[in-house]
C-alpha positions in Angstrom: 7.7 -4.4 -17.8 8.0 -5.3 -14.0 6.1 -3.4 -11.2 7.4 -3.8 -7.6 4.0 -2.8 -5.6 5.2 -2.1 -2.0 3.5 -1.0 1.2 4.9 1.4 3.8 6.8 0.3 6.8 5.0 0.2 10.3 4.0 3.2 12.1 3.3 3.8 15.7 -0.5 3.9 14.8 -0.1 0.5 12.9 1.1 -1.3 15.9 -1.5 0.3 18.3 -4.4 -0.6 15.7 -5.3 2.9 15.0 -6.9 4.0 11.5 -4.5 6.4 9.8 -6.0 7.2 6.5 -4.7 10.3 5.2 -3.3 11.7 8.5 0.5 11.9 7.8 2.0 9.4 10.5 5.6 9.0 10.1 7.4 5.6 10.2 8.3 4.1 13.7 11.7 3.0 14.4 10.6 -0.8 13.6 9.3 0.7 10.2 12.5 2.6 9.1 14.2 -0.8 9.9 11.6 -2.7 7.6 12.3 -0.3 5.0 16.0 -0.4 5.1 15.8 -4.4 4.6 13.8 -3.6 1.6 16.6 -1.5 0.3 19.0 -4.1 1.0 16.8 -6.7 -0.8 16.5 -4.2 -3.8 20.1 -2.9 -3.9 21.1 -4.9 -7.0 17.8 -4.4 -8.7 17.8 -2.2 -11.6 15.2 0.1 -10.9 14.0 2.5 -13.8 11.5 4.6 -12.1 10.0 5.2 -8.5 6.6 6.8 -7.4 5.2 6.9 -4.0 2.3 8.4 -2.1 3.3 11.8 -0.9 2.3 10.6 2.8 5.6 10.6 4.7 5.5 7.1 5.8 5.2 6.0 2.0 7.5 8.6 0.8 10.3 7.7 3.5 9.8 3.9 2.9 10.5 4.4 -0.9 13.6 6.7 0.0 14.9 4.0 2.3 14.2 1.3 -0.4 16.0 3.1 -2.9 19.2 4.1 -1.0 21.0 7.4 -1.1 22.2 6.6 -4.5 18.9 6.4 -6.2 16.7 8.6 -3.9 16.6 11.5 -6.3 14.8 9.7 -9.0 11.6 9.2 -6.5 8.5 11.3 -7.5 5.1 11.4 -5.8 1.7 11.1 -7.0 -1.4 12.3 -4.4 -3.5 9.8 -6.1 -1.7 6.9 -4.5 -2.6 8.2 -0.8 -4.3 6.0 1.5 -8.2 5.7 1.7 -9.5 8.8 3.6 -11.1 7.2 6.7 -12.9 10.5 7.5 -14.3 10.5 11.0 -12.4 7.1 11.9 -8.9 8.6 11.5 -7.1 8.4 14.7 -9.4 5.9 16.4 -9.1 2.1 17.5 -11.3 -0.2 16.4 -12.9 -0.5 19.6 -13.7 3.1 19.7 -15.3 3.0 16.5 -17.2 0.0 17.5 -18.6 2.0 20.3 -19.6 4.8 18.0 -20.4 3.2 14.8 -20.8 -0.7 15.0 -23.1 -1.1 12.3 -20.7 0.4 9.7 -17.7 -1.3 11.3 -19.3 -4.7 10.9 -20.1 -3.7 7.1 -16.4 -2.7 6.7 -15.3 -6.0 7.8 -18.0 -8.1 5.9 -19.2 -5.9 2.8 -16.6 -3.4 2.6 -17.6 -2.5 -1.0 -20.9 -1.0 0.5 -19.2 1.5 3.0 -18.7 5.1 2.5 -16.6 6.1 5.2 -18.3 9.1 7.1 -16.5 12.1 6.1 -14.0 9.9 3.8 -14.1 7.6 0.7 -15.5 4.5 -0.5 -13.5 1.6 -2.1 -14.6 2.6 -5.5 -13.7 6.0 -5.1 -10.0 5.0 -3.8 -9.8 2.4 -6.9 -10.5 5.0 -9.3 -8.0 7.6 -8.2 -5.3 5.1 -7.3 -5.7 3.3 -10.6 -5.5 6.5 -12.4 -2.1 7.3 -10.5 -1.0 3.6 -11.1 -1.5 4.2 -14.9 0.5 7.4 -14.9 3.4 5.8 -13.0 3.5 3.1 -16.0 3.6 5.4 -19.0 6.4 5.2 -21.2 7.9 1.8 -19.6 9.4 -0.5 -21.9 9.4 -4.5 -21.7 12.7 -4.6 -19.6 12.0 -1.5 -17.2 11.2 -1.9 -13.5 8.8 0.4 -11.5 8.8 0.7 -7.8 5.3 2.0 -6.6 5.3 2.5 -2.4 1.7 3.2 -1.6 -0.6 2.0 1.4 -2.6 -1.0 2.6 -6.1 -0.4 1.2 -4.6 1.2 -2.1 -2.6 -1.8 -2.8 -5.4 -4.1 -2.2 -7.8 -2.4 -4.5 -5.2 -2.2 -7.3 -4.2 -6.0 -6.9 -8.2 -6.8 -7.1 -8.4 -5.2 -10.3 -5.4 -6.8 -11.6 -6.5 -10.5 -10.2 -10.0 -9.7 -11.7 -11.6 -9.8 -8.0 -14.5 -8.3 -7.1 -13.4 -5.1 -4.7 -15.2 -6.5 -1.8 -12.8 -9.3 -1.7 -9.8 -7.3 -0.7 -9.7 -8.8 2.7 -8.8 -12.4 1.2 -5.2 -11.4 1.0 -2.6 -9.5 3.3 -0.5 -6.7 2.8 2.2 -6.7 5.3 4.6 -3.4 6.1 7.0 -3.0 3.3 5.7 -6.0 1.5 6.5 -6.4 -2.1 4.1 -7.7 -4.9 5.7 -8.3 -8.1 3.7 -7.8 -11.2 4.7 -8.3 -14.9 3.2 -7.7 -18.2 3.2 -5.8 -21.5 1.2 -2.9 -20.3 -0.9 -1.8 -17.0 -4.0 -3.6 -18.4 -2.3 -7.1 -18.9 -0.3 -7.6 -15.6 0.2 -11.0 -14.0 1.0 -11.3 -10.3 4.1 -13.0 -9.8 4.6 -12.7 -6.3 2.1 -11.4 -3.6 2.8 -10.2 -0.1 6.3 -11.1 0.0 7.8 -9.7 3.1 10.8 -12.4 3.5 13.3 -9.3 3.7 12.2 -8.7 7.4 9.7 -11.6 8.6 10.1 -15.2 9.2 7.7 -17.7 6.8 5.3 -18.1 9.6 6.1 -14.9 11.6 4.0 -11.8 9.7 2.7 -9.3 12.1 -1.1 -8.5 11.5 -2.3 -5.2 11.8 -6.1 -5.1 12.3 -6.7 -1.7 11.9 -8.6 -2.0 8.7 
């Protein structure tokens, strides 16, 4: 089977560098354009199934990526929601640094050790997101293609597991807005990463926008 694991498009809070978590922030006009560009790229791809996080930025990205003819196939799974940042949600990194500098430094240097205040740890996110990911792949055949649209932290922890990386290594690669990761394999536990962080549908080779909220 083939899996297209995508991230949602840009939101106003992404552009400002705010921690979104599970607050339901919609796509910006830029994010909608990115998702539309992804849809153009996927227009000729035969997609068997599509699953997204229920947060509107992911759901709307998936709808635009599928296009009006295929949008009705989309389902959502709450286990694919972004990490809950708890008390950090809605804050800039500079504001978090003023309130919680030790934990913020740990989040950047040893993220596997951090339990968000009122939120989740990476291990908790991996446990639930992998469960949702497995559900999304159930019953898929060798020639089927699944589209999954989720979030930065969710994609990162899933990819760490697939790549055999320690979860604390999730900052060692990027997940740009509406990026595509192409995965292939006979089942969910035997996937290979064919493409990683491919956002060529909207960004020049050296032009990726970096959002540093996480």
